Each structure stands twice: as structure tokens, then as C-alpha cells.
N, C-alpha and C positions, 0 to 999 in steps of 0.2 A: 454354263460349269456349274455340276451337283456341288453344293456345300455341306452337304449333312458329315460328313469325312471329317470335315474342320474340331482341330482339337480345341485351336486359340482364339479367339478374337478381342486384341485388342487395339480400343478408337480413343483411349485417355488423350487428354490435354489436346481436343481439336478446339472448332467454334464450331460443331457438330447442334443441329437445331430439331427441331418439330420433336413428332411422339420415338418413339420405342415400339419397332416392326410388330406385331402379334408370332407371322410365323417367324421372330428371333426363338420362336420355342420349336423349331423343325429341326433346330441344331442339336440336334439330339446324344452326338459324343463328343460335347461342349465341354473340356474342364474349365476353364477360365473366361471368361465374359468379364472385359474391361472399357468402361462408359464412362469412368466418371472424366470431372473435368471438363462437362462442354455446356453445351446451352441447351439438355432434353429438358420437355414438357411433358405437363400430361400424366396418363401412370404407370403405375407399372402393370404392365399385359400380367394375366393368371397362366395364359401359356409357358411365361417364364419354367413354369412348375414342370413342366414334363424335361427338363433339362435335366437327368435323374444323375448323369458325371458330372455334372456340376462341382468345383473342387474351391473353387473364389467365384465370386461374386461382386465386381464393384461398381457401384452405381455415383456415387457419393461424388459430392456438390455440383451438381444439376439444377433443375427447378422440377422437382419432380412431384407432382401435389397427390393426393387422392391416400387410398387405406392402403396401408403395407398387405398384398394379397394372403390366404390362410395359406394357401395351397403353396407356397413358398416352403409349407414343412416336408414341401415332398423330396426337399432335396436333400437324404442322407445320406450324402458322403461330403458337404460342405466342410470348407476347414473355414474360410472369411466372407464374413456376408456386410458388407462396408457400406449402406444408406444411410449414412453419416452429412448433415448440409445440406436440405433437400428441406420442400415442405410441404412432407408426407402429414399428413390425420390420421387422428384416427385412434383403435387400440391397436395395443403393437398384442398380430395375433398370438393365442396359446399354440397354436404349434409350432411357432420356433422350440416350442419344446421338443422336440421331435429331433432336433439336430445334433443329434448327442456326437458329431465328429468335431463341433464347430469348436474352434482354438477363441478367435475374434469377433465379437461382432460388437458392431457402433451405430446405434440409430442418432446420435445424439445431433445437436441443432436440424430438428423437425417442428413439427407445433404437433406430437405425438401423449393423445390425452389419456385418461381412465388409470387403471392398476396397473402395477407390474403383473405380468402374469408370475401365480407363484414357484409354476410345470418350467419354469426357467433355471430352476435348479437339478434339472435335469443335463444339463450344461457338464458332467463332469471333468471337460477338456478345459473349459472355454479357461484362457489368459490375461481377455482382456474384453470387459461390459462395458460400454460408455451408450448410457442413457440420457445426461447431460442437456440442460437449455432443450428443454420438453416441456408437457405441461403434463405430467405426472403426477398422482395425489397419491391416498394414502398409505399406507405401510410400506417398508421396504419387507420384504417377505421374505420367513427366516431362514424356507429355502435357500434361498443364496446364503448359511453360510457350508451349507455343503458344495459347494464350487474351492475343492482346497488346492487345487491347480493356478488361481484367482491373482497375480500380479497387478491388474490394472483395474479399476473400481473407482466408476465415474457417472455418478447423481445427481449431481451439485445441479441447482439454476431448474428446481422443478417445487411445486404443492406438496409435497411428500409431509407425511405430518407422521404421529408416534416414534415409538423409539426405534434404535439403529438397533440390529440383534446382536446379540450379545459376544457370537458367537465367528463374528464377519472376519477371524482371523486367523482363526486353528489351522488353516495348514499354512499357517508361518513363511508363508510367500508372499505376501501384498507387498506392493513396492511403493504408489503411488493409490490414494485412498482421500478422495473428493465427495463430499454430504452436502454444504456450505449451500446459501443460501436456499434454508426449505424451515419448514415448521416445526422442525423434528424437535422432541422431548425428550427427558428422563438423564438417563448416567450416560458419562464415557463406557463402548462397551468396553469389559473386562480382559479381553483379548490381545485388544490391542496392547497391554500394559508390556505384554511380553511378542510384541510381534518387532521380532529387532531387525527383520527384514525391510523395512518403510524408510519410504529414500522422500516423501511428499505425503500432509497430510493434511489438509481441509475442512473440518469443523465449524469456518462460523459461519457465522448470520444463519442461526436456527435457534432453541429455547430451550437447548440443553443444559439440566441442573443439574448438579452435583460437584463435594467435596473433592479438588484435583490432585490434590496435597499430595495422596501417593497414588493419584490414577494414571499415569505416564513408569515408563520404564529410562529406563537406558538403553538410544540407539545407536549402535555405530555405522550407521550408513545416513543419517535422518538431516534431509537440509532443508528442508520448508516445514515450519509447524506452526500453524494458526490454530487460534481456538479463539475467536474475538466475537463480540458482540453474538451472547449468548446470558444464561446468568448462573455463571458456575461462582465458587467462593471455595476457599479456603486459600493454603499460603501456596507461595510458589515454589517449587521442589529447589533442592539444591540442586539436583541430580541432573538439570540441563547441562548443569558446567562439566558432565563425563557426557557431552556428544560432539566428538571433535572436530565433525564437515559440516554444522550446521548452523546456518546463512542466515536462514531470518526467522524468528519468535513472533509471532506478534498475539495478545492477549489483553487489548485493549475491550474496554467496553463490558466488565465483570461485575462483580465480587469480590473482588480476590483483597485478602486484609495481611498482616504483619509485615516481614520487611524483607525487602529487593538480598536473596542472597547472593553473601559474594564471592561464590561459589560461580557464579555465570562472567563471570570473570577468568573462566577456565576455556570458556568456547571459545576461544582467541577466531577466529576463520565467520564470526557473526558479521552481516555486514547491514541487518534490519533489525533493532528491537523496539518493538514498542508494547508498553505497560500501561498508557496509556486509560485514563478514565474507569480505575479504582478507587480500593482506600486505600497503596499501602502506602506504613509510615513512615522515621528513619529516616537513614540518611543513606544517598548515593553510594552505591560500594566504593573504594579507590583501586580494589582492582578492576574496572570498567577502564580505567589507563595502558590496560592487557589488553582489547580492541581494539588492536589495530586495524583492523580493516573494517570500522565500525562507519558505516556510512550514515544512516536513519536513529535518530536516539530519540521518542518522543515515551517524555514519563509527564505527559500534562493530565490535569485533575486529579490528582491524590492528596495522599496528604505527610508526605515528604519535605525533610526540614534541613537545617546547618546548613550548610556552604555550598558552593559549585563545584565541586574539588579541581585543585591544580593539575592532579593526573590526566588533568580531560587534554590538556598538553598537547599527547602523545595521539591526539583524534587526530591524525596531518587527511584522513580520510574522507573526513563530515562532514557532509555536506546540509544532510537534514536536521538540525534541531531544539526542541519544543521542550521545555520544562514549566509552562505556565500551571499557572491555578494551583499553586504546590502555598509551604511555608519556608520558600528560600528566604535565609536574611545574610545579614553582611555583607559585601562588597559585591561587583561585578567582578569575575575574577580577571585583570589584562590579558589571562594566557590564551580566550576567547578571542582577541586581536591574531591569533596567529591562525589560528584555526582555516585558511584560505583558501580554501575550494563549500564553506559556509554558503550557500543562497538562501536557508529560509531561517531567523533567528528570534524565536518565541522566550521572552523573560516573564512575562506578563502576570501582573494577578501575582505577586509576591508579597515580599516583607524588602528588601533588596534595598538601600541608603549608600548611602556616598555620592560620588561623583559618577556621571559617567565615562566607563574608560577611553581614554584618547586615542586607544588603543583599534580602536571598535572601528576607525578613519581608515584602517587597512585591510576590513575584508572587502576587497573590492568587485569580490562576484555576486556580493548580497543582492538579493532581490527584496523581502519583506523583511522588516525590523518592529520584533513588538516588545516595551520595556514600559508602558501604558500599565497603572496601576498599583506602583510601588513607591518610596520611599529619597526615589531621587532628587539631587541638589545640585546645586552649580548653577552652570552655566552651557548651553548646549555648544559641546567643541566644533569648532569651527573644519576641523579633520576631517568629519560626519562625509561634510562637500565630496572627498575623494572616492571617495563609495557612487560613485556613478552610473551601477547597473542599478540601484534603489528604485524602486518602482511604489513602494508602501511604505508608511512612514510613522506610529504609530509612537508618543510621547506624553500624552494625557495622563491624567488623577497622578504628577506627582508633587516637589519644590523645587524644579528647576525658576530660574530666575534670570537677569537681566533681559540682552537682545538677541536677536534669534540671524545667524550668522551672514553675512551679507554674500558671503562664499556663496551659499544656498541654492543662490540665481543661475548656477552653472550646473545647480544639480537638471538635467531638461529631463532625464529619462524617470523623475518623477510626480508621481499619478496623484498622489491620495495621501495624506496628511492629516495629522490628527495631535494636536498642540493643548488640548483643553482642560481646564483645571490646574493652571500653573501661578506660579510669579513673572511669565514673560511680560515684558515691554518694546516700545517702540514703532518700527516699522518692518510690514511684511517683506519679505522677499519677493519681486517679483519676477514671479515663476508660475504658472500654468496651474498647479498642486496648490499652492497656497490662492492665487483671483480666485481659480472656481472654489475653494472649497467652502464645504456648508456652513452656515455661522453655528452650529452645535462643533463643528471641528476645532473653533478657535475662543469659543467663551471662556468663563473666571478665566479669566490672567489678568494682569495688576492695570495695564495699560499699551496697549496691542493697538500698532494705528493702520485706516490703509483706504483701498479703493474697494473694498471687501463689506458685501451685505452691507450690514447696519453699525460696523467700526465707523468710528470717528475718523474724519480725513488728518492726513499729518501735517501741525502744521511746521512752519523752516524751524525751528527751536529745536522741534527733536529728530528730527532730521540732520539739521548739524553737530547739536549731540550728540550722535553714533556716528554721523561721520568723524569728532572730534577724538570719541574713544575709539574707534580703528587708530586714525590717524594716532592717535598716541602711543596703542601698541606698536605699532610701525617703528613709532622712532626708538620708542627706546630698544628693542631686539636691536635696532640699528645704534642705540650707542653702548648696547652690553655689545654687540662687535668690535663698534670700534673700541673700544674699552681695552676691547681683549687682543687686538692687533698692536692697540697705545703698549699693552704690558710685553708680548713677546719682542717688540723693536728693540722696547729698553733694556730688554735682559737678550739680544743681541750684543747688544752697545757696550 
């Protein structure tokens, strides 16, 4: 049977293996060639360059290796070229600049190296350019700014350096822009400020240096923005509160100063807010109580002060809260005990005082609790043993006193505990977390005892005293209950 008249060849999503046969180049009338999502290996045959009628070429998600053949530049009618998720290596051939009908070019998740060819700027119909997750180096060519129809630009996870071209969004259509995890320097490109089409932006994990106070505008469709882990400075703009669809805002690991603008409380769709590891001062805005969909809040590693706002009681979706390494003072508010979805709570390295609230025992989904390096006092509440899901507990470097509640013996999931440098005494609970605790997690207390490391064994007197205290508490509670029932009885007679 003669196959030269074949127009469409679709063999995707099978278990085809072996090489792509070179005589595929004989199918000169082919418009579409779909061989994606198989187990094909070896080289892309240069004979593919003969298929000058080809509109869609889809070879992604295979095990193809070697170079992209330069004569792929002969396919001047191509609309889509999908070679992503293979093991292709070498340079991006400059001949790709000949494919002026190209709308989608995806070469991501390969081992391509060298420079991005400047004549990629000839592809003026391009909507999608995905070169991410390769080993590309050198500058982002300024010619990419010529691509006025570009909607999706992904250059992340390479070794690119130098500046982001200032005209990157002059076409005003850019929706997804990712250049994260490179070695880019210099300022945030000016064209991003008025690029109101933006939906998802990742500039994180570079070496960008810029005053961000006025670098960003108002984005009506923005869903995700991260500029974390750069060398950015300046103050957080109040205009972030005017992004009505914003769900993730991450600015961690920069040199930001000033206070947190209360207007962020107007961005009520936010799910993730990370402003950690900066130099922010002042208080947490009470307006944060309006962020009803907030799931993760990270403000750790700043210079924030004042109290933890009572308005946090409204954050019923909150799962992850890190306020560590700040200057928060006063007491831990009991309202945190009503954030029932919390699985991570870190309030360490602050100036928090008074007792641990009993209501923290209601956080039955909590896995990690760190209250270390504060000035907390009083006893460890026995209610904390209700947190059966707890895996790590750090209460070290406080002023806690008294015995460790024996109810901790019911916390079978607890695997790490640190109670060092308090005023605790008496026997350790007989659980794996305490039995296997290193000495440094127990040292600096008043008189702990037990069969752990160099701790002295508990004598009979200490054990009895501990038991008497528990019995005394139980008896007092029962007595109170009895007196209450007598009063009720007398009232009825």
C-alpha cells in the first residue's frame, strides 16, 4: 500500500519503542505527525526535514536523544513543534528562526545547552515559548521582546544570566511568565508594571536587584506572584491589595523594609502569603483577619513586634503558621486553639510570655509545634496530650516548671521532643520520643530523672510525689464536682 498520500499520522499514547524510521521522510504530504507519549529512543531522523507540508510535529514524552536536526528549519508551515520531555542535547539550532508560522514551541525538560538563538525573535506569531528545565546559558536575547503575541514564556530552571529584557511584555498579552531558578541580575523589567494580562509570574531564585516599591502595578487577573530569594529591596506596595484574584504572594528572602501594608487585607482571595526572611517592622495588620481563605502564612525572620492579632480567629482555613524569629510579645492568644486545620505552628524566637494556652490542645491535626526561645512560664498543660497527631514538639529555652504530664505517654506519634533549658523536674514519660531523646534535648532543667542517657534514675520518693500530685489534682476535681452536685441537690430541696 502506498503511504505517500498520508496526511495525518497519529500514534501517540501507545507503547511504541525503538527508533523513528528515517523513511518517515517519504511521507511528503503529511500535515500532522503525532508520536508523543511512547518509548521511542535514538535520534530524530534528519529526513523529517523533508516533510514541508507538516503543520503539527509532536514527539514529546519519549526517550529521544542527540541533537535537534538543523534541517527542521525547512518545515516552514509548522504551527506547533513539541519536543519537550526527552533527552535531547546540544544547541537549539538557529534554523528554528526560519519557522515563521510557528505558534507553539516547546523544548522544555531536555538537556539542551548553549545560548538561546537571537533569531528566535523572528517567530512573531509565537504564543508559547517553553525552554525551561534545560542547561541553557548566557543572556535572554533582547529579540524576545519582538514576540508581541507571546502569551506563555517559560525560561525557568536554566543557567541564564544578565538582565531580563525591559521590553519583555510590550505586546501586552503575556499571561504566564517564568524565569525562576537562573542567575539573572538587574532590575524588574519596566514593561511588567503595565502588563495587566499577567496571571502567573515567577521571578524567584535569581539575583535580581531592584527597588520594588513602585516596580509592580495593579493586575486584575493575577493569580500567582513570587519574587522570593533575590536581592530586592524597598517597601511592599499597597497596590497588592488591588489584585482581586491573587491567591499566592511570595516575597521571602529579600531585603524588604518598612511595615506590612494593611491594604493586603483587601486581597481576600489569598491562600498563600510568604513575606519571611526580610527586615519588615511594625505589627501584623488587623486587616489580615479578612483573609478568610488563607492557608499558609509565613512572616518568620523579620523584626515584627506587638501581639499576635486576635483577628486571626477568623482564619479558619489556616494550615501553616510561622511567626518565628520576630519580636512578638505578650501572651500566646487562646484563639489560635480554634484554628483546627493547623498542622504546623512555629512561634519560636520571640518574646512571648505567660502560660501556654490550654486551648492549644484542641489543635488535633497539628504535626509540628515549636514554642522554643520565648519567656513562657507555668506548667506544660496536660491538654497538649490531646494532640495525638503531634510528631515534633519543641518547648526549649523557656521558663516552664513542674512535672511533665504523664498523659504524654499516650502520644504514640511523637518522635522528637526538646524540653531543654526550662525548670522542669520529675520523671520523663515512658514514650519513645523521651526514651530516645538526645541529652541536649533534656539538659538545663531543674531535676529531670529517668532511664535516658546521663539522667539520674528516679527514686521511689520522686515517683510517689509525682503520683500524689496527680492524685491530688484528680481528688480536687472530684471534690469540686461533688460540692457542685450537693449545692444543686440542696437547691432542689
